[in-house]
N, C-alpha and C positions, 0 to 999 in steps of 0.2 A: 603112895611111889607111883603106883602103875596109873592111875588118875592125874596126874601132875603132867605124867610122861604123855598121856594123851592131850591133853592142853597146850604142851610144847607145842610138839608134832605139829596141830591142826594151826598154832599162830604161825609158823615156819611156814607152810604150807600157801596160808593167806597170805604171807608177806611176798612170796616167791610168786603169785599168782598177779597181786600186784604190782610187780615190778615187771613182767610182762606185759601188761596192760597197761604201763606208761612208757615202756622201749615201742609197742607197735601203734602209742597214738599219735608220738614226735614223729613214728615214720609214715603215717598217713598226712602229716600236719605237714615235714617236710614235702611228701609227695605231691600236696595241694601246693605251697608255693614253690615248686618247679614248674609243674603245669602252669598256675599261673603267669609266672613270667618267663616261659618258654612260646606260650601259644597268644598270639595279639591277634585280634581283629580290626580290622584297617578300613578305615568308610571310604567311601571313592572320592571325596576333595581333600585324602590324606595322603601321604608318604611316611612308609621310617626307612632311612637311612642307619644300614647296620654298619657296626665297627667289631669286628672280630679280632678279638684279641689286640687291641686300639690301631688296628687297619681297616681302612673303608672296605667292603667285597660290595655292594651298589645299594641300591632302592626298593625296596619291597613293596607290596601290595598294588589294588586294594585289596580284600579279602584276608581269607587267613594264614596268618603267616606263625610257622613255628623258627623260636629263636634256640637253640643252644645256652643252653643255661650255667650262670657264671660266665661263660666263654664270651657268648655275642649281648653287645648293648646296643640300643635301638634309641634313634631320637626322629620325632613325630614332628613332620612339615607340613605344613596346611599349603593347600593349590589353589584357595580361593581369592578371588581380589580383594584388599586388604584396602583400605583411607586411614588415612592415619592425617591428623591436625597439627600443623606448625601454627603455635601462639604467635599474637603479636610482636615483630622485631623492629626494631630502629634503624632504619636503612639513611645514610645519604644518597643524593642523586648525584647526577653528575653537574648539576648546576648548584651542589652543597645547600641542599633543603632537606631537611631531617622529615622524613616519613614514617610510619608506623603502620604495617601492612601485616596480616595475617593469610593462611593458604591453607586448603588441605591438596594430598598426594595421594594417587590412588596409583599401588602396585599389586605385582603380583608374578608370583615364586617359579619360574619355568626352567631351574636344575636345583632341585633338594638339594640335592652332594653337597654342592658351589655354598648352598646359602648354610650349611653345619660347618665346613671346613674353612671356606673363606673370609669368615668373618665372626668374632666373638658372637658380640650383640649386638647384630644386625638390628633393633629398631633405634639404638642411641646412635650407633653409626649413624643410620639414614636422616636421623634427627637433625645432626649435628652437619651434616653433609647438605639438606637442603636449606638449612641457615647459612652458611657462609654462600652455597650459592644463590640464594635469594641476594644476599648483600651485595655481590659479587655485581647481579645483571644487573642489579638499580641504579649502580654504580656509574655505569655507563649509560643512564638514558635520563633526562632532564624529566623535569617537574613536571611538565605540559605531556610531554612522552607518557608519563607516567600513570597521569589520569586517563590519557585519552587511549592509549593501547593496552588495553587489560590482553589481550588476545594473545598479541604480538610476545608478551612478557611470558602469560603464561607455554606458550610453545618453546620460546625459548629456557625456561628452568624445565620443561620438561625435557626436553634434547638433552639439556648439561647433565640435571639429574641420572637419565638414564644410561648417558655413558659412563659415568662411575660405578654405579648399582648393577652391570652388566658382567663386571668381572663377580658379583657377587652370588649371578644367578638368579637376578631380580631384574623384572622389565617394568618399568614404571609407563603407566598408562596415560596416565591423566594428572595434569595440575590446573586448580582452579585457584583463583585470588576471590577473595572472600570479601574482606573490607580494605581500602586505601583510606592512613586519616593523615592529612596533612598537617601541615602546623596552623594554628589557630587566628595568625593575620595572613595564609595564605586561602584558608577558610573564610575570613573578612571580606578579602582581596576579589573570590571567585563568588560570593554574595553579590558583591557588588557589578561584579560586571553582568551575572546573571540577570537581572535587576536593570544594567543598560541596556544588554539585549534584548530584554523583552519590552520595553521602552522601545528600541529600534523596530522590529516585530512588527510593533503594533500601531508606531507610524508608516511603516512602507506599507501596510495592510489599508492604514485608512487612505494613504495616497494611493493606494494602488485600485479599493475599491471608488474614488474618487474620481481619478482617470475612468475606469472605466464608465464610471454614472456617466461623464461627460462624454466617452467616446456612445455610449448608448443615445443619450440625449440627441447629440449630433447627428448618428446616424438614422432616430427616429425623425427629425425635421427635413435631413434629406430626402430619406423615402417619402415625406408626406408633402416637401414641395413636388419630389417627382412625380407621385399620384396626383399634385395638385394640378402642377404642368400637365400632366396625362388628360385630365377631366377638363383642362381647357381647352385641351388638341381637339376632344372629341367633340366637346360641345360647341365649338367653332368649327371642326367638319358638318355635322348636323347641321350646324344654323348656316351655313355656305351650302349645306345643299335643298337646304330648305329654302334659300332666297334665292337660289338655283330654279328648283322646281316652279317656287311663284314665278319667277319671272317669265318659263316657260310658255305656265300654264296663260299668267299676262297677253305675252307675244302671240298663244294661238289663240285666245280669245279678242285679240285686237286685230289679228288678223281674217277670223273669221268675219267680224263685224265688217270690217272695208270690205269683204267679199259680200256680205250681204248688201250693204249700202251701195258699193258697184255695181249689184244684181238690179237694185231698188234705183239706182239710178239710170239705166239703160230704159229706162218704162217711161220714164220723169220730162214731162216737154216743158215748151219754155213759157207757157202759161202757169204752170203748177210752182216753175221755182219763182215768177214773180209775183204768184200767189205768198209764197214762202217770205220773199222781199217783204211784202204788203203785213205781212204777222209780224217783220222783224223791224218796219218803223211804227206799228203801233206800241211793241212792245217799248220803241225809243221813244215815243209820244208820251208814252206813261211815269216814264223817270225824271227826277228832279233835274237832270241834267239841262245847260242853259246852250251847250253846243253838239251838234251833230257833225259825226262823218259820215261821208256816204261813197258807197266805192263808184270810179268812174265810170264803171258797166251799167251801173244803174239806172242813168239816162236811158241804154239803147232799149234797155230791158222793158220800161216805160213807153216808149216808143211802138213798141215791135206789141207791147198791149194793147196799146192803144188805135192800133193799127187793125190786130185781133177784133177790139170791140165793135170798129165800124163795120169790119164785114161780117160779122154777127149780126149786125142790123140792116145790111144791105142785103144779106140774106133773109132775115123775117119778114124784111117787108115784101 
């Protein structure tokens, strides 16, 4: 009996000890859960929208944030710029042409509180709004303008989306259309138009080249004619200058010869002239001509020469 009582007392003590350990463990675990749910570390690019008993008390962060267990609840909002894709949507243009368009839109949360309490599912709401806005914008633009005015469409989409999302605390920063797929017949017509345009540009380029070549050739011929005429002009001027110098030199030579002849003639007497006439007669006699022409003063020269000879003979005697 004593041994049994000791064993019984020891089991009761172990059971009581294990019960206390379980309670302490539960308390520690509860404390850890409370600490985990009450202490938050918020990064720089995030904010916590805190609701206390269902009422918004503001946004907190970044850094260490303490929340009241059970009483406070928090919603995490990312402040970084986000990009979302709107898949291909079929829209009808102003001239009733169906086209498929997809685009990217960029947004950034500027008021985390409004993003939490202003809309239930912002992603779904924004996607639906972007789709309907795209159809509305495309419906007011003709097909040719849709294909050629992407920047205008991007700007219009951005403005319209921003007007709607502003009440949700979101700013739409940019919209970029990625691809526009027109109908098959429109694509074929565009290909034919581009081919015709390339042909036209090739013909225009070729004709422009021919025109410029003809202008260059004409300009070259004109420059050549001008240079040739200028050369002929210079040549004629130089030739005339040469002729002028030659004539001056001939005139000077002739004048010098006349002066020498005149100087020599000053010392020539009648006898010398008569002897010159005789020499001339001698040359005439040697020519084969049958007719001779004598100047009228030739007889007077002979008379004077004969009287001179007689005087010389008389003096000699």
